[in-house]
C-alpha positions as CSV (number, residue, x, y, z in Angstrom):
1,M,0.0,0.0,0.0
2,G,1.4,3.4,-0.9
3,I,2.1,6.3,1.4
4,A,0.1,9.5,0.9
5,V,2.5,12.4,0.6
6,N,1.8,16.1,0.3
7,P,3.8,17.2,-2.8
8,R,4.4,20.7,-1.3
9,L,6.0,19.3,1.9
10,L,7.9,16.3,0.7
11,V,10.2,15.4,-2.2
12,I,10.9,11.8,-2.9
13,R,14.3,11.1,-4.3
14,H,15.3,7.6,-5.5
15,H,19.0,6.8,-5.1
16,L,20.5,4.3,-7.5
17,G,22.2,1.4,-5.7
18,Q,20.2,1.7,-2.5
19,R,19.3,-1.6,-1.1
20,R,15.8,-3.0,-2.1
21,G,15.2,0.1,-4.2
22,L,14.0,2.1,-1.2
23,A,13.5,5.8,-1.6
24,T,14.7,8.5,0.8
25,V,12.2,11.2,1.7
26,T,13.5,14.8,2.0
27,Q,11.4,17.5,3.6
28,V,10.9,20.7,1.6
29,Q,12.2,23.4,3.9
30,A,12.1,26.3,1.4
31,S,10.0,26.7,-1.7
32,I,8.5,29.4,-4.0
33,E,5.0,29.2,-5.3
34,P,2.8,31.6,-7.2
35,Q,0.2,33.4,-5.0
36,A,-3.3,32.3,-5.9
37,G,-5.5,35.1,-7.0
38,I,-2.8,37.8,-7.4
39,P,-1.0,37.5,-10.8
40,G,2.7,38.2,-10.6
41,V,3.0,37.7,-6.8
42,Y,5.0,34.8,-5.6
43,T,5.6,33.5,-2.0
44,L,8.8,32.1,-0.6
45,T,7.9,29.9,2.3
46,L,10.2,28.6,5.1
47,N,9.0,25.3,6.5
48,R,11.3,23.6,9.1
49,P,9.1,23.4,12.2
50,E,11.3,21.0,14.2
51,A,14.1,23.5,14.2
52,K,12.1,26.8,14.1
53,N,13.2,27.5,10.6
54,S,16.9,27.6,11.6
55,L,19.2,28.1,8.7
56,G,20.8,24.7,8.1
57,R,22.5,23.3,5.1
58,Q,19.4,21.7,3.6
59,L,17.2,24.7,4.1
60,M,19.8,27.0,2.5
61,T,20.4,24.7,-0.4
62,Q,16.7,24.6,-1.1
63,L,16.4,28.3,-0.6
64,R,19.1,29.0,-3.2
65,E,17.4,26.5,-5.6
66,A,14.1,28.2,-5.2
67,L,15.5,31.6,-5.9
68,H,17.3,30.3,-9.0
69,G,14.0,28.9,-10.2
70,L,11.9,32.0,-9.6
71,K,10.3,33.2,-12.9
72,L,11.5,36.7,-12.9
73,D,9.9,37.4,-16.3
74,Q,6.5,36.8,-14.6
75,A,7.2,38.1,-11.1
76,K,6.2,41.5,-9.9
77,C,6.6,40.9,-6.1
78,L,8.0,38.2,-3.8
79,L,6.7,37.6,-0.3
80,I,9.0,35.8,2.3
81,Q,7.0,34.1,5.0
82,S,7.1,31.3,7.5
83,N,4.9,28.2,7.7
84,V,5.9,27.7,11.3
85,A,3.6,29.3,13.9
86,G,5.3,31.7,16.3
87,T,8.6,31.8,14.3
88,F,9.8,33.6,11.2
89,C,13.4,32.3,11.4
90,A,15.5,31.3,14.4
91,G,18.8,32.1,12.7
92,A,21.7,29.8,12.1
93,D,21.4,26.2,13.0
94,L,23.7,26.1,16.0
95,K,23.8,22.3,16.2
96,E,25.1,22.2,12.7
97,R,27.5,25.0,13.3
98,A,28.9,23.3,16.4
99,A,29.9,20.3,14.2
100,M,31.7,22.5,11.6
101,T,35.4,23.3,11.5
102,P,36.3,27.0,11.7
103,E,36.9,26.9,7.9
104,E,33.5,25.2,7.3
105,G,31.8,27.7,9.6
106,G,33.4,30.6,7.7
107,E,32.3,29.2,4.3
108,F,28.7,28.6,5.6
109,V,28.4,32.3,6.8
110,K,29.8,33.4,3.5
111,M,27.1,31.4,1.7
112,L,24.4,32.9,4.0
113,R,25.7,36.4,3.2
114,A,25.7,35.7,-0.6
115,T,22.2,34.2,-0.5
116,F,20.7,37.1,1.4
117,S,22.4,39.5,-1.1
118,T,20.8,37.6,-3.9
119,I,17.4,38.3,-2.3
120,A,18.3,42.0,-1.8
121,D,19.4,42.2,-5.4
122,L,16.3,40.7,-6.9
123,P,14.9,43.2,-9.5
124,V,11.3,42.9,-8.2
125,P,10.0,44.3,-4.8
126,T,10.3,41.9,-1.9
127,I,8.3,41.8,1.4
128,A,9.2,39.9,4.5
129,V,6.2,38.8,6.6
130,V,7.4,38.6,10.2
131,D,4.9,37.3,12.8
132,G,7.0,35.5,15.4
133,Y,10.7,35.4,16.3
134,A,13.3,36.6,13.8
135,I,16.5,36.0,15.6
136,G,20.0,36.6,14.3
137,G,20.0,35.4,10.7
138,G,16.2,35.6,10.8
139,T,16.4,39.4,11.2
140,E,19.1,39.5,8.6
141,L,16.9,37.7,6.2
142,A,14.1,40.2,6.8
143,L,16.5,43.0,6.3
144,A,17.4,41.7,2.9
145,A,13.8,42.3,1.8
146,D,12.7,45.7,0.5
147,L,9.8,45.9,3.0
148,R,8.8,44.3,6.2
149,V,5.3,43.6,7.6
150,A,5.2,42.8,11.3
151,G,2.4,40.8,13.0
152,P,1.4,40.9,16.6
153,S,4.0,38.4,17.8
154,A,6.9,39.8,15.7
155,Q,10.2,39.9,17.6
156,F,13.4,41.1,15.9
157,S,16.8,40.6,17.4
158,L,20.5,40.4,16.5
159,R,21.9,38.5,19.4
160,E,25.2,37.5,18.0
161,T,27.3,39.6,20.4
162,R,25.9,37.5,23.3
163,L,27.4,34.5,21.6
164,G,30.8,36.1,21.2
165,I,30.4,36.9,17.4
166,I,28.8,39.6,15.3
167,P,26.1,39.5,12.7
168,G,27.7,38.1,9.6
169,A,25.0,37.9,7.0
170,G,24.5,41.7,6.4
171,G,23.2,42.8,9.8
172,T,25.9,45.3,10.6
173,Q,25.4,46.9,7.2
174,R,21.8,46.8,6.3
175,L,20.4,47.6,9.8
176,P,22.1,51.0,10.2
177,R,21.2,51.9,6.6
178,L,17.6,51.2,7.5
179,I,17.1,52.6,11.0
180,G,20.2,54.8,11.5
181,R,23.6,54.3,13.0
182,S,22.9,54.9,16.6
183,K,19.7,52.8,16.9
184,A,21.4,50.0,15.0
185,K,24.4,50.0,17.4
186,E,22.0,49.9,20.3
187,M,20.2,46.9,18.9
188,I,23.4,45.0,18.1
189,F,25.3,45.9,21.3
190,T,22.5,44.8,23.5
191,G,21.0,42.0,21.4
192,R,17.6,42.8,22.8
193,F,14.3,42.0,21.2
194,V,12.3,44.6,19.3
195,G,8.5,44.1,19.1
196,P,6.1,45.1,16.3
197,A,5.2,48.6,17.6
198,E,8.8,49.7,18.2
199,A,9.8,48.1,14.9
200,L,7.3,50.3,13.1
201,N,8.3,53.4,15.1
202,I,12.1,53.1,14.3
203,G,11.5,52.1,10.7
204,L,12.5,48.4,11.0
205,A,8.9,47.5,9.9
206,D,7.0,49.3,7.2
207,Q,3.5,48.1,8.2
208,M,2.3,46.5,11.4
209,T,-0.9,44.9,12.8
210,M,-1.5,44.2,16.5
211,S,-4.6,42.2,16.0
212,G,-5.0,41.1,12.4
213,S,-3.1,38.8,10.1
214,A,0.4,39.9,9.0
215,E,0.1,37.6,6.0
216,Q,-3.2,39.3,4.9
217,L,-1.7,42.7,5.4
218,A,1.3,41.8,3.3
219,L,-0.9,40.3,0.6
220,E,-2.9,43.5,0.3
221,L,0.4,45.4,0.0
222,A,1.7,43.0,-2.6
223,A,-1.6,43.4,-4.6
224,Q,-1.2,47.1,-4.6
225,I,2.4,46.8,-5.9
226,A,1.4,44.3,-8.5
227,Q,-0.9,46.9,-10.1
228,A,2.2,48.9,-11.2
229,A,3.9,48.4,-14.5
230,P,6.7,45.8,-14.2
231,I,9.4,47.7,-16.0
232,A,8.6,50.8,-13.9
233,L,8.8,48.8,-10.7
234,R,12.2,47.4,-11.5
235,S,13.6,50.8,-12.6
236,A,12.2,52.5,-9.5
237,K,13.8,49.9,-7.2
238,A,17.1,50.1,-9.1
239,A,17.1,53.9,-9.0
240,I,16.5,54.0,-5.2
241,N,19.0,51.2,-4.4
242,E,21.8,52.4,-6.6
243,G,21.2,56.1,-5.9
244,L,21.5,55.6,-2.1
245,E,25.0,54.1,-2.5
246,T,26.3,57.4,-3.9
247,D,26.0,61.2,-3.5
248,L,22.9,63.1,-4.5
249,A,24.4,64.4,-7.8
250,N,25.4,61.0,-9.0
251,G,22.1,59.6,-7.6
252,M,20.3,62.1,-9.9
253,K,22.2,60.6,-12.8
254,V,21.1,57.1,-11.8
255,E,17.5,58.3,-11.8
256,E,18.0,59.8,-15.2
257,Q,19.4,56.6,-16.6
258,Q,16.5,54.5,-15.1
259,Y,13.9,57.0,-16.4
260,A,15.4,56.8,-19.9
261,K,15.3,53.0,-19.6
262,V,11.6,53.1,-19.0
263,L,11.0,55.6,-21.8
264,G,13.2,53.5,-24.0
265,S,10.8,50.6,-23.8
266,S,9.4,49.7,-27.2
267,P,5.9,51.0,-27.9
268,A,4.6,47.4,-28.1
269,S,6.2,46.6,-24.7
270,L,4.9,49.8,-23.2
271,F,1.4,49.2,-24.4
272,C,1.4,45.7,-23.0
273,Q,2.4,47.1,-19.6
274,L,-0.3,49.6,-19.7
275,A,-3.0,47.2,-20.8
276,T,-1.9,44.6,-18.3
277,H,-2.1,47.0,-15.4
278,R,-5.3,48.7,-16.4
279,C,-3.5,51.9,-17.4
280,F,-4.9,51.5,-20.9
281,C,-7.7,53.8,-19.6
282,L,-5.2,56.6,-20.1
283,L,-4.8,55.7,-23.7
284,A,-8.6,55.5,-24.1
285,F,-9.0,58.9,-22.5
286,A,-6.4,60.4,-24.8
287,Y,-8.0,58.8,-27.8
288,G,-11.4,60.2,-26.7
289,M,-10.0,63.6,-26.3
290,L,-8.5,63.5,-29.7
291,N,-11.8,62.5,-31.3
292,L,-13.5,65.3,-29.4
293,L,-11.0,67.8,-30.6
294,C,-11.4,66.6,-34.2
295,A,-15.1,66.9,-33.9
296,C,-14.9,70.5,-32.5
297,L,-12.4,71.8,-35.1
298,P,-15.0,72.1,-37.9
299,L,-17.3,73.9,-35.6
300,C,-14.6,76.3,-34.6
301,T,-13.6,76.9,-38.2
302,S,-17.2,77.5,-39.2
303,S,-17.8,80.0,-36.4
304,G,-14.6,81.9,-37.2
305,S,-15.6,82.3,-40.9
306,M,-19.0,83.9,-40.1
């Protein structure tokens, strides 16, 4: 008799040469799926309940594979959320780290940093949905997103200094750029937890709910974003990100380049964007005004000749 398996939770891999032809079953700990009912919105889900979504080798491998398989030509927004109640991500898997040599540990952190940078560098807007603990690497993962939505149980913390290390996956760089140098130092020096209300107040969270669903709030935000034209979204994100890494004068040049890129889109491509995102009404309005003008011209000419 076969075993019923949820295809979204388990992947069955057959290994050649294994005795009796048995199959090993590997849990899917990170996956990306299109969001039903909102075209262009995808959801990256962390699902490692037995370890509070801690960042181990298997989860990180699957996370990188999922990002590699994301259909960027169709995506307009990516949500990052947890399937584990009360936890967004508990940070690095300390049990795995304890078994690593110093060299292996260094390479693993380097891989974490590179993976989070891949998320930060995605051309489409990203939203981290945090409703539960985001500890260490969990907060760093949320920081890699463009926006953060905090739920009632959200708790952010970079606790590495209490373990004798420092944040190594972008925390010391992205946090001060987001909330300011002094507040970032205070969070990292103390390793204390920051709840949803304070996170919103200091700019660590962009939206927050104290009674509703953080996922629903994030979906509403993603739906609003998805109404924008895709090329415009990408150019706006690039202009902001690149411009903030330089001075204002050069930032204005970056904006000029991205603006030109949008205007340089082919007429067919631009029309497809407008039609897809309901902006075709602007074209209809312009066409109607043109017809009205054409209808009025003979009248104006006739009146002028009298």
